[in-house]
N, C-alpha and C positions, 0 to 999 in steps of 0.2 A: 659704422662705415666699413664696407668691405674693401679688400685690397685693391680691386680694380678701380673703384670710385676714388679711393685715396690717391692712386697713381695719376688719375686724370686731374684731380685738384692740384697735385704737385706740379704736373707739367704745365697746367694753365698758369700757375703762380710763377714758374720760371720764365715763361714766355712774356707774361705781363711785366715782370720786374725788368727783364732785359729791354723791353720796348720803352718802359718808363725811363730807364737810365739813358737809353739812346735818345729819347726825346729831350731830356734835359740839355744835351749838347746842342740842340737845335734852337734853343730859346735865346736868340741874340737880337740886338737892335736891328730893325728893318726886316726881320724874318716874317714871311707871310704866314698868317694863320692857316690858310688853306694848304700851303705846302707842308707845314709842320704836321698837320693832321693826316694828310695823305701819306707822308713818309712813315709816320708811326703806325698807322693802320696797315700799311704794306709790310712793315717789319713783323707785326703780329701774324699776318697771313703767311709770310715767308717762313716763319718759325714753326708752322704747323698748327697754329691756333686759329680760332674764329673770333669775331668781334662781338663782345658781350654788350657793348654800347658804343656810340660814337665817341672818339677822343674829345674830351672837354678841355678848352682853353679859356679859363675864366680869369679876368684881370681885375686888379685893384678892389673896388667895392663889390664886384660880382663874386659871390662866394662859390657858385656852382651853376652848371647848366648853360654853357655856351659852346656851340660847335659851329664852325663856319658853313655857310651856304656854298653851293657849287660855283657861285660867281663872286664869292667874298673877296674884298680888296683890302681888308684890315691887315696891318702889320704891327709888330711889337715896337714899342718905344722904349728908350732908355728910361729906367726908373719904374717900369711896369712891374707889378707884383703878380706873378702868373701862377695859378693853380692848374697843374697838369694832371688830369684824372683819366685813367686808362683801365679798360677791362678786356680780358681775354677769357675764352672758354674752350673746353674740350668736351664735346658731346653734351653741352649744357651745363657743365660743372665750371663755375665762374670764379675767377680771381680778379679782384678790384683793388687798385692801388693808386695813390696820388702823392704828389710832392709840390712844394712851393719854391719858385725860383724868382729872385729879384734880378731884373735884367740890367746889368751894367752898373748897378749902384749897391750900397749896403745900408740904406736908411732903415730897413725893417728887419735887420738881422735878429734882433731880440724877439720880435713877434713870430718870425719863422721858427726860432728855437722853442718858443712857447708851445706852439702846436705840435712840434716834433717831440718835445719832452713829455707832453701830455699823452701822446700816443704811447710812448715808452712806458709811462706809468700805468696806463690801462692794460697794456700787454703784460706787465709784471704782475698784475693782480687778477687778471681774468683766469677763471678755471670753472670746471663743471660745478654747478650748484650755487655760484655766487649770484646775489641779487644785483642786477645791472644798475640799480640806483647807486650802489657803492662805487661802481666804475665811474658814473657821472660825478660823484664827489671827488674822486682822485683827479679826474680831468679838470674840473673847475678849480680845485686848489692849485694845481700846477700852473694853469694859465693865469690865474689871479696873482700868483707869486711873481710874475713878470710885469704886473701892472696892466694886464689886458683882460678882456672879457671873453668867455666862451660864447658861442652862438647857441642860444637856448632852444631854438626850434629846428636845428639840423642835427641829425643823429646818424650813427652807424646803423648797420642792419644785418640781419641774418640773410643767408642765401641758400637756395636749394636749386635743384636741376631746372634750368631755364627760368628761374625766378630770382631777379636781382634784389627784390625786397620781399622777404618771405615771412614777415610777421613780427619778429623781435626787433626792437630798437635799442641801440647802444647810446645812451645819452651823454651829453657833455656837461650836464648839470644834474644834481640829485633830484630829478623829477620822479615822484612816486607813481606817475602814470606809466613809467617805463621800468617795471619791476619784474621783468621776466628773469628766469634762471636757466641759462644755457646748460645743456647736458653734453656728456662725452660724445664727440663726433659732430657736434653742431659747427657750422661754418659762419663766421662773422666777419664783416668788414667794419673795422674800427677807424673812425675818421674825425678827430677833433678839429674844430675851427676856432681860431683866435682872431680878435679884432680890437681896434681902438675906437670903434664906433658904438652902435646901439647894443650889439650882442643879440640881435634879432633880425631875421631876414624877412623881406617882403617880396612879392612877385613883381617882376618887371616885364619887359617885352619878351616875345617868343625866343626860344633858344635854338630853333632849327633842329630840335630833337623831338621825335614823335614815338608813339607806341600805338599799336593796333588794339582796338577794343575786341571783346570776345567774339562778336559777330557784327556783320555789316548792318548799317541802318536799312530798314526795309525800303526806304525811298531810293537807296542806291541799287536795289535789286532790279529796278526797271531798266537800268542802263547796263547792258550785258558787258560792255567793255570795262566799265569801272568795277563792276562786280568781279570780273576776271582778274583785274589788277589787284583788288583787295585780297582775293583768295591766294594769289601768288605771293603777296606780301606776308600773309599769315604763314605760308609754308616756309618762306625765306627767313623771316625774323621771329616767328613764333611769338613768345611772350616778352621778348627783349626789345629795348628801344632801338630806333634806327634814325639815320640822318636824312635830312632833305636831299643832300647830294647823292646819297645811295639810291633814293627813290628816282631822282632825275636820271641817274646813270642806268638804272635797271630798265626804265621804260622809255629812254630817249625822249623825254617829255619835259615840258615846263612844269613848274610846281602848281599850276592852276588846279589840276585835278586833286592834288594833295590838299590844297586849301579847301576845296569843295568837300572832300572827305572829312576834314576837321570841322567845317561848318555844320555838317550833318551829323557829327558825333561818332563817326566810325573810326577815326583816329584822334588822338589827343596830343597836342603839342605841350611839352614842358615849358614853363616860364623860366626866365632867368631868375636867380635868387640873389637879392641885393641887400646888403646891410641897410637897415632902415635910416641910419644917419649918414650913409655913404662913407663909412669908415673903411680903411684897408682891411682885407681879410687874408689870413693864411690858413693852410690846411696841410695835414699829412695823413696818409691812410695806408694800412696794411690789411690783408686778409689773413685770418688765423683759423686753424682747426682747434676746437676746444678739446682738452683732455682732462682727466681726473686731477692731474697735478698742476696743470697750467694751460698752455696752449702752444701750438706750433705755428710760427709765422711762415707762410708759403710764398710771400711776395718780397 
């Protein structure tokens, strides 16, 4: 990794971490999901960063992938267990970070600590050349020591320029399918999830988070207006996820067109990821740059 790219990752990490910490203070009873996300995203932009993906506010049994619509009316309730997941980038170099906050109560303090300590264990052991199966073993042992389960089908991930998921997976269980060996300079988002439920997520309703496919469906080509919108989205969002509310703001349009694009397969909506037994889920995440001796946490 050259010095210029390194500095961009570092700046992205600083902006993401500052926005995360700012966001934690917004997680109060009766706080609006929409207001929280708008404030955090504005914080990233004001800090000189760009949005790597929509701010995620996933509560209770939802492990990941919920961002409010432009007309969302949801508010936080006392006792909600909130996963706040934030991403910023500088010229496509991404920092991804998350934290769990319990709103106004302390019933899940141990589970929050389990995912946090599991992340610390992963960071302590990660280095160039390690088999990521080993990282999964350390994460699982830590979470199990608290009496909880890691989520076996949610993993951390490598990142590259404008690629949020670049190929490598960082498991939370010692799954031999995830046996990559990161090298010096690789960038990884490490994100253990702990739960008192099944330890396995299933797909739920739509998340209001979308991503453009590589090219428009030919059936969209016949509609010049929609084709123009798709091309503009590709320029604006590139290969990164975007929010329904960003689309609505960009085109001063209802999301009917977005739904049509999804139906025709030119954009894809991410599903909410929900523990299969609807157990409470906690998460913590940092982005690291792998070195020969270990790693550098940038968030």
